[in-house]
N, CA, C and O atoms as a MOPAC input file, in Angstrom:
PM7 MOZYME 1SCF
protein

 N    -96.04600 1   -98.37100 1   140.45300 1
 C    -95.44700 1   -97.33000 1   140.00300 1
 C    -94.94400 1   -95.63200 1   140.39500 1
 O    -95.67300 1   -94.84900 1   139.78600 1
 N    -94.31100 1   -95.20200 1   140.90900 1
 C    -94.63600 1   -94.47600 1   141.59300 1
 C    -94.42500 1   -92.70200 1   141.25600 1
 O    -93.50000 1   -92.42700 1   140.49200 1
 N    -95.16600 1   -91.67300 1   141.75000 1
 C    -95.81200 1   -90.75700 1   140.96900 1
 C    -94.70000 1   -89.79800 1   140.31500 1
 O    -95.03100 1   -88.74300 1   139.77400 1
 N    -93.11000 1   -90.30200 1   140.41000 1
 C    -92.43800 1   -89.08900 1   139.99100 1
 C    -92.29300 1   -89.87900 1   138.17100 1
 O    -92.32100 1   -89.22900 1   137.12600 1
 N    -92.11700 1   -91.67000 1   138.31400 1
 C    -92.36500 1   -92.18300 1   137.02900 1
 C    -93.50500 1   -92.11100 1   136.38800 1
 O    -93.57200 1   -92.40700 1   135.19500 1
 N    -94.44100 1   -91.75100 1   137.01500 1
 C    -95.59800 1   -91.54000 1   136.33900 1
 C    -95.20500 1   -90.21300 1   135.61800 1
 O    -94.91700 1   -90.02500 1   134.43600 1
 N    -95.23400 1   -89.85100 1   136.05900 1
 C    -95.27300 1   -88.21700 1   135.59500 1
 C    -93.91000 1   -88.03800 1   134.71600 1
 O    -93.48500 1   -86.92800 1   134.39400 1
 N    -93.50100 1   -88.83500 1   134.49000 1
 C    -92.40200 1   -88.67000 1   133.28100 1
 C    -92.80200 1   -89.31200 1   132.10700 1
 O    -92.65600 1   -88.97400 1   130.93300 1
 N    -93.56200 1   -90.72000 1   132.83100 1
 C    -94.26900 1   -91.31000 1   131.67900 1
 C    -95.16100 1   -90.25300 1   130.89800 1
 O    -94.56100 1   -89.93500 1   129.87100 1
 N    -95.90800 1   -89.84900 1   130.97000 1
 C    -97.17900 1   -89.25200 1   130.89800 1
 C    -97.28500 1   -87.90700 1   130.21700 1
 O    -98.25800 1   -87.42800 1   129.63300 1
 N    -95.44000 1   -87.12400 1   130.51600 1
 C    -94.59700 1   -86.06100 1   129.77000 1
 C    -94.20500 1   -86.14600 1   128.21600 1
 O    -94.09900 1   -85.34700 1   127.28600 1
 N    -94.05200 1   -87.46700 1   128.40400 1
 C    -93.19300 1   -88.68300 1   127.60600 1
 C    -94.42100 1   -88.27900 1   126.24300 1
 O    -94.30100 1   -87.63600 1   125.20000 1
 N    -95.80600 1   -89.15300 1   127.00100 1
 C    -96.80200 1   -89.94400 1   125.95100 1
 C    -97.48900 1   -88.17100 1   125.04300 1
 O    -97.61500 1   -87.86100 1   123.85900 1
 N    -97.83600 1   -87.24100 1   126.67700 1
 C    -97.73900 1   -86.15600 1   125.79000 1
 C    -97.42300 1   -85.44200 1   124.51000 1
 O    -98.20900 1   -84.92500 1   123.71600 1
 N    -95.89400 1   -85.52900 1   124.46100 1
 C    -94.84400 1   -84.53300 1   124.01700 1
 C    -94.78900 1   -85.82500 1   122.16000 1
 O    -94.46800 1   -85.36700 1   121.06300 1
 N    -95.19200 1   -87.33500 1   122.40400 1
 C    -95.03600 1   -88.18700 1   121.10200 1
 C    -96.72100 1   -87.82400 1   120.69500 1
 O    -97.20500 1   -88.51800 1   119.80100 1
 N    -97.49200 1   -86.89300 1   121.25200 1
 C    -98.79900 1   -86.73600 1   120.70600 1
 C    -98.57700 1   -85.70100 1   120.33500 1
 O    -98.64300 1   -85.63700 1   119.10700 1
 N    -98.32200 1   -84.76700 1   120.82800 1
 C    -98.18700 1   -83.67300 1   120.16100 1
 C    -97.41300 1   -83.54700 1   118.75100 1
 O    -97.72300 1   -82.88900 1   117.75800 1
 N    -95.83200 1   -84.74700 1   119.07800 1
 C    -94.77400 1   -84.73700 1   117.50200 1
 C    -96.46900 1   -85.30400 1   116.98100 1
 O    -97.39100 1   -84.49700 1   116.86100 1
 N    -96.60400 1   -86.53300 1   116.76500 1
 C    -96.82700 1   -86.71600 1   115.39100 1
 C    -98.37900 1   -86.89600 1   115.53900 1
 O    -98.99200 1   -87.96300 1   115.58500 1
 N    -98.99800 1   -85.32300 1   115.61700 1
 C   -100.03600 1   -84.94200 1   115.74400 1
 C   -101.20300 1   -85.90400 1   115.64100 1
 O   -102.11900 1   -85.77300 1   114.82900 1
 N   -101.07600 1   -87.06800 1   116.69900 1
 C   -102.26700 1   -87.72600 1   117.32100 1
 C   -103.09800 1   -87.15300 1   118.24800 1
 O   -102.82300 1   -86.19100 1   118.96500 1
 N   -104.66100 1   -88.10000 1   118.19200 1
 C   -105.44800 1   -87.59900 1   118.49400 1
 C   -105.50000 1   -87.89100 1   120.00600 1
 O   -105.72900 1   -87.29000 1   121.05600 1
 N   -105.10300 1   -89.37700 1   119.48800 1
 C   -105.09500 1   -89.83900 1   121.40300 1
 C   -103.58400 1   -90.99000 1   121.35800 1
 O   -103.01700 1   -91.64900 1   120.48700 1
 N   -103.42000 1   -90.76800 1   122.65800 1
 C   -102.23800 1   -91.71400 1   122.45100 1
 C   -102.50900 1   -92.38100 1   123.87500 1
 O   -102.80500 1   -91.69600 1   124.85500 1
 N   -102.37700 1   -93.87300 1   123.91800 1
 C   -103.05900 1   -94.13500 1   124.87600 1
 C   -101.77200 1   -95.78000 1   125.49900 1
 O   -101.08000 1   -96.43800 1   124.72300 1
 N   -101.83800 1   -95.92800 1   126.60500 1
 C   -101.09500 1   -96.91900 1   127.25500 1
 C   -102.14300 1   -97.98700 1   127.84200 1
 O   -103.31800 1   -97.62300 1   127.87800 1
 N   -101.81900 1   -99.28000 1   128.30500 1
 C   -102.12900 1   -99.92800 1   129.07000 1
 C   -101.29900 1  -100.42200 1   129.69800 1
 O   -100.28900 1  -100.58000 1   129.01200 1
 N   -101.19000 1  -100.77600 1   130.72800 1
 C   -100.16000 1  -101.09200 1   131.75800 1
 C   -101.99200 1  -102.59600 1   132.57200 1
 O   -103.21600 1  -102.72400 1   132.61000 1
 N   -100.25100 1  -103.43800 1   133.10700 1
 C   -100.50200 1  -104.69300 1   133.78800 1
 C   -102.20700 1  -104.07500 1   135.22400 1
 O   -102.66900 1  -103.07900 1   135.78000 1
 N   -102.35300 1  -105.09400 1   135.12900 1
 C   -103.18700 1  -104.31600 1   136.44000 1
 C   -104.57300 1  -103.60800 1   135.85000 1
 O   -105.40700 1  -103.65800 1   136.75300 1
 N   -105.09300 1  -103.00400 1   134.73600 1
 C   -105.44400 1  -102.64600 1   133.43300 1
 C   -105.17900 1  -101.11800 1   134.14600 1
 O   -106.09500 1  -100.29900 1   134.20900 1
 N   -104.23300 1  -100.92300 1   134.51300 1
 C   -103.77900 1   -99.16000 1   134.52700 1
 C   -103.63100 1   -98.62600 1   133.14100 1
 O   -103.05900 1   -99.42900 1   132.40400 1
 N   -104.00200 1   -97.42900 1   132.53200 1
 C   -103.55700 1   -96.90500 1   131.90700 1
 C   -103.12300 1   -95.48800 1   131.37900 1
 O   -104.16500 1   -94.83600 1   131.30100 1
 N   -102.50600 1   -95.04000 1   131.14900 1
 C   -102.26700 1   -94.01100 1   130.72200 1
 C   -102.54800 1   -93.50500 1   129.75000 1
 O   -102.73200 1   -94.25900 1   128.79400 1
 N   -102.69200 1   -92.20800 1   129.56100 1
 C   -103.12100 1   -91.60100 1   128.11000 1
 C   -102.86300 1   -89.87600 1   127.58500 1
 O   -102.97000 1   -88.98300 1   128.42400 1
 N   -102.62300 1   -89.65100 1   126.56100 1
 C   -102.54700 1   -87.82000 1   126.18200 1
 C   -103.44100 1   -88.16300 1   125.05700 1
 O   -103.29900 1   -88.89000 1   124.07400 1
 N   -104.60100 1   -87.27400 1   125.58000 1
 C   -105.64000 1   -86.83500 1   124.49100 1
 C   -105.67500 1   -85.46000 1   124.27000 1
 O   -105.30000 1   -84.63700 1   125.10500 1
 N   -106.29200 1   -85.08400 1   122.72400 1
 C   -106.35000 1   -83.38900 1   122.31500 1
 C   -107.58100 1   -83.54000 1   123.26500 1
 O   -108.51000 1   -84.34600 1   123.31300 1
 N   -107.11000 1   -82.10600 1   124.23300 1
 C   -108.12800 1   -81.28200 1   124.24200 1
 C   -109.57000 1   -80.81600 1   123.46900 1
 O   -110.58600 1   -80.29100 1   123.92500 1
 N   -109.35300 1   -81.06700 1   122.66400 1
 C   -110.68100 1   -80.36900 1   121.84600 1
 C   -111.94300 1   -81.58700 1   121.20500 1
 O   -113.05300 1   -81.39000 1   120.71100 1
 N   -111.06000 1   -83.06000 1   121.52300 1
 C   -111.20600 1   -83.88300 1   121.37100 1
 C   -112.46700 1   -83.81200 1   121.83900 1
 O   -112.14000 1   -82.90500 1   122.60500 1
 N   -114.01300 1   -83.99700 1   122.15100 1
 C   -115.22400 1   -84.14100 1   122.91600 1
 C   -114.59900 1   -86.43700 1   123.30600 1
 O   -113.80200 1   -87.34500 1   123.06800 1
 N   -115.99400 1   -85.93200 1   124.11800 1
 C   -115.43100 1   -87.55700 1   125.06000 1
 C   -115.93000 1   -88.60700 1   123.86400 1
 O   -115.41000 1   -89.66600 1   123.51300 1
 N   -117.38900 1   -87.78600 1   123.25200 1
 C   -118.08000 1   -88.91700 1   122.51600 1
 C   -117.58800 1   -89.28900 1   121.06600 1
 O   -118.09800 1   -90.22600 1   120.45200 1
 N   -116.30700 1   -88.30800 1   120.40600 1
 C   -115.58600 1   -89.07600 1   119.41900 1
 C   -114.50200 1   -89.31800 1   120.17800 1
 O   -113.67500 1   -89.94900 1   119.52000 1
 N   -114.15000 1   -89.09600 1   121.25400 1
 C   -113.19800 1   -89.67700 1   121.42600 1
 C   -113.77400 1   -91.49400 1   121.77800 1
 O   -113.20100 1   -92.27200 1   121.01600 1
 N   -114.60000 1   -92.08300 1   122.60400 1
 C   -115.16600 1   -92.78900 1   122.32500 1
 C   -115.88500 1   -94.12000 1   120.89200 1
 O   -116.06500 1   -95.33700 1   120.91000 1
 N   -116.08800 1   -93.08700 1   119.89000 1
 C   -116.00400 1   -93.58400 1   118.50700 1
 C   -114.57500 1   -94.03900 1   118.10100 1
 O   -114.41600 1   -95.23400 1   117.85300 1
 N   -113.41400 1   -93.10100 1   118.00400 1
 C   -112.30100 1   -93.53600 1   118.08300 1
 C   -111.53100 1   -94.35900 1   118.34900 1
 O   -110.63100 1   -94.86800 1   117.68200 1
 N   -111.89200 1   -94.53000 1   119.42500 1
 C   -111.25900 1   -95.95900 1   120.35200 1
 C   -111.78200 1   -97.32900 1   119.23800 1
 O   -111.25400 1   -98.16900 1   118.51000 1
 N   -113.63700 1   -96.74400 1   119.82300 1
 C   -114.43100 1   -97.91300 1   119.31300 1
 C   -113.77700 1   -98.25300 1   117.98200 1
 O   -113.25800 1   -99.36100 1   117.84400 1
 N   -113.77000 1   -97.11100 1   116.71500 1
 C   -113.96200 1   -97.61300 1   115.33900 1
 C   -112.45300 1   -98.09800 1   114.77200 1
 O   -112.11800 1   -98.40500 1   113.62800 1
 N   -111.53100 1   -98.03700 1   116.25100 1
 C   -109.50700 1   -98.44200 1   115.06300 1
 C   -109.47100 1   -99.32800 1   116.05000 1
 O   -108.37000 1   -99.87500 1   116.11300 1
 N   -110.41100 1   -99.77300 1   117.03100 1
 C   -109.75800 1  -101.10900 1   117.91100 1
 C   -109.59000 1  -102.50400 1   116.85400 1
 O   -108.50100 1  -103.07900 1   116.84100 1
 N   -110.57200 1  -102.93500 1   116.09900 1
 C   -109.86500 1  -103.92700 1   115.16200 1
 C   -108.45800 1  -103.65900 1   114.31800 1
 O   -107.57000 1  -104.48000 1   114.54700 1
 N   -108.11800 1  -102.47200 1   113.25100 1
 C   -107.93000 1  -101.91700 1   113.29000 1
 C   -105.71400 1  -101.96200 1   113.79300 1
 O   -104.56300 1  -102.04800 1   113.36400 1
 N   -106.67700 1  -101.80500 1   115.06800 1
 C   -105.17400 1  -101.30000 1   116.13900 1
 C   -104.28100 1  -102.76400 1   116.31500 1
 O   -103.08100 1  -102.92900 1   116.53400 1
 N   -105.48900 1  -103.83100 1   116.10600 1
 C   -104.83000 1  -105.56800 1   116.81700 1
 C   -104.75900 1  -106.41800 1   115.53800 1
 O   -104.65600 1  -107.64100 1   115.63600 1
 N   -104.81900 1  -105.71700 1   114.15500 1
 C   -104.80900 1  -106.51200 1   113.04000 1
 C   -103.17000 1  -105.66700 1   112.91000 1
 O   -102.21400 1  -106.43700 1   112.99600 1
 N   -102.90300 1  -104.46900 1   112.75400 1
 C   -101.70100 1  -103.65100 1   112.63200 1
 C   -100.56800 1  -104.50600 1   113.62800 1
 O    -99.36900 1  -104.68300 1   113.41000 1
 N   -101.08900 1  -104.79400 1   114.36000 1
 C   -100.15100 1  -105.84800 1   116.12000 1
 C    -99.56500 1  -106.50900 1   115.73900 1
 O    -98.33500 1  -106.55300 1   115.74600 1
 N   -100.91100 1  -107.75400 1   114.95500 1
 C   -100.49500 1  -109.01300 1   114.04900 1
 C    -99.32500 1  -109.04400 1   113.00000 1
 O    -98.26800 1  -109.67000 1   112.93500 1
 N   -100.06400 1  -107.93900 1   112.05800 1
 C    -99.09000 1  -107.79300 1   111.19800 1
 C    -97.79100 1  -107.38900 1   111.64100 1
 O    -96.81200 1  -108.03500 1   111.26800 1
 N    -97.66100 1  -106.37300 1   112.41100 1
 C    -96.12900 1  -106.25200 1   112.69700 1
 C    -95.45500 1  -107.63900 1   113.25700 1
 O    -94.37300 1  -107.91200 1   112.73800 1
 N    -95.88200 1  -108.43100 1   114.11600 1
 C    -95.19800 1  -108.84600 1   114.71800 1
 C    -95.01600 1  -110.65400 1   113.99400 1
 O    -94.35600 1  -111.58700 1   114.45100 1
 N    -96.18000 1  -110.58000 1   112.32100 1
 C    -95.97400 1  -111.49100 1   111.78600 1
 C    -95.19400 1  -111.30700 1   110.86000 1
 O    -95.00600 1  -112.15000 1   109.98200 1
 N    -94.35400 1  -109.66700 1   110.92700 1
 C    -93.76400 1  -109.73100 1   109.68000 1
 C    -92.05900 1  -109.48700 1   110.51500 1
 O    -91.01800 1  -109.63300 1   109.87500 1
 N    -92.08200 1  -109.08300 1   112.09900 1
 C    -91.06700 1  -109.06300 1   112.57700 1
 C    -90.75900 1  -111.09200 1   113.17100 1
 O    -90.16400 1  -111.41000 1   114.20100 1
 N    -91.25700 1  -111.89400 1   112.34400 1
 C    -91.05300 1  -113.36600 1   113.07300 1
 C    -90.81500 1  -113.53400 1   111.89100 1
 O    -89.71700 1  -114.05900 1   111.71200 1
 N    -91.58600 1  -113.23000 1   110.64600 1
 C    -90.53000 1  -113.52600 1   109.14900 1
 C    -88.23500 1  -113.06000 1   109.26300 1
 O    -87.19500 1  -113.70600 1   109.13800 1
 N    -88.61000 1  -111.67600 1   109.54400 1
 C    -87.45300 1  -111.68100 1   109.60300 1
 C    -86.51600 1  -112.37000 1   110.40000 1
 O    -85.50800 1  -112.71500 1   109.78300 1
 N    -86.55000 1  -112.60700 1   111.34600 1
 C    -86.16500 1  -113.80300 1   112.46800 1
 C    -85.94900 1  -114.72900 1   112.50600 1
 O    -85.14100 1  -115.26200 1   113.26600 1
 N    -86.97500 1  -115.50300 1   111.23500 1
 C    -86.59200 1  -116.77700 1   110.49200 1
 C    -85.80100 1  -116.75400 1   109.57600 1
 O    -85.06100 1  -117.69700 1   109.29600 1
 N    -85.85400 1  -115.41200 1   108.83300 1
 C    -84.38300 1  -114.84900 1   107.35700 1
 C    -83.20500 1  -115.09500 1   107.76500 1
 O    -82.45600 1  -115.67100 1   106.97600 1
 N    -82.66300 1  -114.70200 1   109.22000 1
 C    -81.49400 1  -114.29000 1   109.39800 1
 C    -80.76900 1  -115.64500 1   110.57400 1
 O    -79.60500 1  -115.56300 1   110.96700 1

């Protein structure tokens, strides 16, 4: 990814975090690359804990969302 595109993505992520009042927005790209925006007031131990504590919920939420989408498509 070129640096201009990366800067555009980081700006959009920052805007999304601020507009949604999120503490953390993280994106995972192929090859283990990530982009993120994190509230600067959130200490690193709290960031680590928030990510760890919400990992299962995030995966369950994605699974639920995908199941709902599949169900909607099967009704069409």
